[in-house]
N, C-alpha and C positions, 0 to 999 in steps of 0.2 A: 252606482255599483260593477266594479269590477268582476269578472270571470275567473281571476286568479285569486290563491290561498294568500293573505296575510301571513309575514314572518315570524308572529306573534300571536297569541290567544289569550283569550278572557280566562278569568278564575270563572270556578264552578263546581259543582258536585262531584263526584265518582259515579260514571259511569258503571250502572249495573250488570255483571256477571253475563245478567241474561243476554244483553244488550239494551242499547237507547231507548229502544219503546219496548212495551208489550206485544208478543205475538201476536199476530191479528190485526193489528190495527193499519189502522184506511189509512191510504195515502193518495189524495185523488184532488185537482189535477196534480201531474206528477212529472218530476223530472231526475235524471240524473246527472252530475258532473264527475266526473274525472280527471285527478290533477296527477300531471305527470312532473313529475319534480326539479328533473335534468332538463343544465344550460350550459351552453359549450362555454360561454363568459359571462361575468356578473357586470350588469350594467350599474352605472355609478349611484341612478336615484332608484333603486328596485328595492324593495322591501320584501317581495315575496319569500314563500316559503321553496327556495330553488338552491341546487348543490352544483357547482360545478364537478367536473372528475375529480380534479386536484383536495375540494373540499372534501370528496367522501374518500378516499384516501384508498379505492379499491375496496370499501369494506361492502356497498349496498349498490349492486349496478341494476341496470335494466332488466334482464331476468329475474332479480328476484322481485322488482316493483311488479314484474307482470303477475309473476303467481301469486301475490298477494293481493294486487286489485281485483283477481280472479275471486281470488276465496271469499273479499269483502263485498262482493258483486251474491255470491251466493247466500252470503249472508243475510245482503238487505230482503234478498228474495223470499229467506227461511222464515221474516218475520213478520215482512210488510202483506197488507191487505192491498197488493197497489192496484189499479188499472193500470191498461197499457202506460207506457214512458210517453210521455208528448213531444219530449224532446230528452238529447244527451249533447252535454258540450264538454271537449277532452281541451283543458288549458294548463298550463304551465307557470313558466317555466317555457318548453320546446319539445311541443307532442311529437314533431317530425324531426326531432333529433332520436328518435327511438327506430328500430328497423322496424318497415312495416307489417312484419307477422304477428311481432310483438303486439303490435298496438292491434290489429285485427284479430287477437285474440280475446281480448278485452273485450273489446267491443262486439265478438260475436256471443261472451256469456252476458253482457248486456241486454242483446237481441234476445235469448235464449232465455232470460230469466223474463224482461219485461219488454218482450216485444218491439217489433220495427218501430221507430220512431219516425215523425213526420220529418222532424227535423234531426239532422246529426251535424253538427259544428266544430269542426276542427284549427286551432289555433296554431300558425307556423312562421316560423321567423324568413324573411323570403329568401337570402342564400338558400335554403332548404329544398326551396321547392323547384320540381324536375319533371318534366311529362313522365315518367316514369314512377315519381312519389303520387302524383294527380290521378292516377290510373291507377294505384293502389286506394288511394283511397275510396274514388268511385268505386271500388269494388266493393270495399266495407260499406258501403253506402252511406257514406260522408258526401253532405249535397250541400253543405255550406263551409266557407272558409275566410276564417278572420285573419288577416296578414299584421306584422307589427311594423308597422312603418315609420311612424313616429314624426318625421321630418321629410324635406328634398332637400336639404342644405346641407352642404359634408362637414363645413365647423358645424352646424347644429348637431349631428350626430356624433361627432368627435366629442361635445362637449356633455352628448349620456352616454357617453361608452359605449353606442351602438356599433355595427359589427359590418353591418350592411351597407352595401355601396350606394348611394345618392340612384336614384333610378329604378334600381333592381325592385322594391317593391311595386312598382309600377305593372314590370314588363311581367312579375311574378302574378300580379292582379288577373293582367290580360292575355297570360297562358292560362289559368285556372278558367277563364268566363269562355275560351276557345275550347277546353277541356270538358266542356258541358256544365260548368257548373253555376246552376242560376242563381246564386247567391255568391257573393264576397265581398265582404268586409272590409277598410283599414283604419287602422287606430293613428291616432297621431297625437302628439304632446306639444300644449304651447309653452312658453315661457322658461326654455333652455338656455344654460348660457349664451351667454353673446348673440340670444337671437332678436334681430330688428323685425318691425312691421312689417318690412319689406320683405323677406325673409316669411315671416309667418302666411303672407299671401302668396306668395310662392309654392311653398308646402301643399296648400289647400288646394289650390288651381292645379298642379303635377296632379295629387291625387285623383283629382277630376276628370282628369284625361285618362283614366283607366277605366272610366263608366261604373262604378263601383255603385253593387244598389245600398250599400249602406256604407257609413263612415263613422266612427268613433273620436269625440274630438277631448283630453283632458286635459285641464293644466297643471303644471308640474306641482308637485305637494315635495318638500323636503322633507323625508320622512326618518324617523333619527333613526341612527345605530346602522345610517348608508354610508358609500363613498361621500356622496355628496353632500350630505351634511356636515361631516367635516370639513368639508372645504370652508363651506358656508361659514360653521362658528371660527375657521381659523381665519376669514376676512378675505381668501382666496378668491371667492366664487359670491356674486351677489345673491341674497336671496331675493326669490321671486317680487314683483309686484302688483299688491292686488289692483290697482288702478290699470297697471300694462295689462294683466292678466283680462279684467273686465274687457277693455280694446280687443284684443284678441281672439274674444269669445265675438264676439258681437262680428267682426271680420268673417269668421266661421261662419254662423250663421247665416246671414247676408248672402255667400260665396254659396253654399250650399241647399238653401231654401231656394234661389236664384238655376241650381244645375236641376232641382226637381227632385231635392232629397230634404224634404220637411223635417222638424224636430218632433220624434216621438218620447222623450225623454229629455232631461237638463242637458246630456254628455252626448247625444247620442241623434241621429238624423237617417231617416233613408226607410226601409223595408225594416219592421220593428224586428230584433232578434227573440222569439218565442219564450227561448227556454233566458235571457234576461228578467223581458215582462214580468215570468214565474215568479222571480227575485223582488220584485218589486211588486205584484200580488200578493205577496204572501202566501205563494203555494206551497206546497209540498216536494222537497228535495230530497235527495241523497248523495252524498258527495265522497264518493271514492279515491280512495289515496293518503299520503302522509301531510297532517294539519289540515287535511278537507274539511269544511263545516256543512252541516244538514241540518235541515227543519222539517220535520213532520207531525201533525197534530199536535200544533204546540209545544212541541221540546224541540229543542235546538243543541245540538251537540259539534265537538270538533277530533278529530282524532290527533296522535301524538304525531310530534313535527319530522323528526326526522325518518329517514328512509330504512334504517336500520330497525331503529325500535317498529317503525310500524309492521314490518317483515315477519320480523318476529313473533309479536303477537298475533298475527294470524297464522302462523307456522307450526304453534303451539296451542291451538286452537281456538285461542281469545280472542274477544273483541278489541279493535284496535282504539275504541274513543278514551283521549285524555279524561276531557271534565263533557259536562251537560247542563240544563238550566231547561226548568217549566215555566215557559209563559205565565205571567197573572195576565188577567183581563187588563189591566192597565197598561202594563209592559203591549200586550199584540194592538192595544190601540194605538200608542204612543208609538208602535213601529209601523202601522200602517198610514199612519199622519205621515211619515218621516219617508216613509218609500213612496205613497201610490203619490203623492203631492210633487213630487217630479216630474209625472206623468203629462203628458199634452192632450190626454183624457180628460185628465183635472181628476181631483178628493172628491170624493161623493160627500155630502154633507150629513147624509143620514147618520147617525152615530158617533157627530163628534162633540168631544163631551163641555165642549164650550164654545157656544157657536158667537161670544161677545166679540170677540178680535175680529172676525169677517168682516167688519164695514169698516174697523179702521184701514185692513191693509184693501181694501179695495179703494178708500181714497186716499192713500197712499200709492197707488199705482202699482202694487204688486202683484193680485189678483185680477181675476174678473171673475165674474158668473156666471155658468152656462147652465139654465134650468137648476138641478139640481146638481151642479159640480162647481168647485173651485176649482177653475185655473187657472197658472203662473201666468203673467206677462213678459215681455223678456227683460224688461227692468228687475222681475220677480224671481227668474231664472238668474240673473246675475244676485239674489240677495234671499236662495231659496235655506238658507240655513235662517235666516232673520223672520221667515214668513211660517220654518216649522216650529221656532220658539216660542211664535208668539200662538201657535196653535195647542202645541202639546201643554197641559196644563201641569 
């Protein structure tokens, strides 16, 4: 699971006027996600709920977003009986496009409502990272920086429509470490247009020269409605090949493990991101911002997507939820399997509705049993969806 908001939302029931959950609902362990929907440009593969200035046409900008986000934080605080937030994650979009004072105002509202979280992450485009920005983030209480590197190879970056220059992400990571960020993460994408095996190896090895504490590596997915999907449909760009992607994953795993960054989730290596662990362990979180998703006490909801609609709802004193659903015990069990099985810690066997498939999965070399847990092998990580389909009734 990524920390960004997809551009489309599922269907669901209307959110009650009083809010998505009843007043006094207990939320723990608890995290806060803040979605910043602004980008300087749109990458061809991206289907997240983000907008360039041209797409917004001046309708709703960062000031209105920040005002609305602070109002939603107050709404969350009024409804929840939440313990102190364990994590805060600011994603996007490009959060570091915001004026530092605006971002600080939202993080201050979160801290006032839910206490100072031990882990506060902000995503950043490498081109936006400067000493002045890093000092401002540290002053806000941010202690973890996540940088979108994607590749170290110029023609691969160009194929992904990434605007930062090769090497800039490594420079930004080193600068962040020098400024006192104890945790710095780099995001990579494999399988991009024109990428060779050697290109991918070079990207991973280059990322490691920055000595990150965490690396995420995701296979390129051709999402419907994106510019990439249109070029693939026209035959101008080849679709990613599953066998090639599997080989790239194995290269990443070998290099990252050898560098002292062991896997802890299928697509993540190194010092775990506590916020994302909360997703995979089905903890509670409230998503602030346009299109943001939330999950509290077995209820899931998602906000209206457009920044103008989001800001208008909160300006009028209305909750910004677009729809919600109350998860049945069967759905909660299926989600636990889907998410927990991705972790290196493994899936607890207790509560599995049917242990019948486990023996076959072991025989097929997809999982091993570690005491009371089922853990994916390397082959199982490559075929995680197959494991989930076998385990979910």
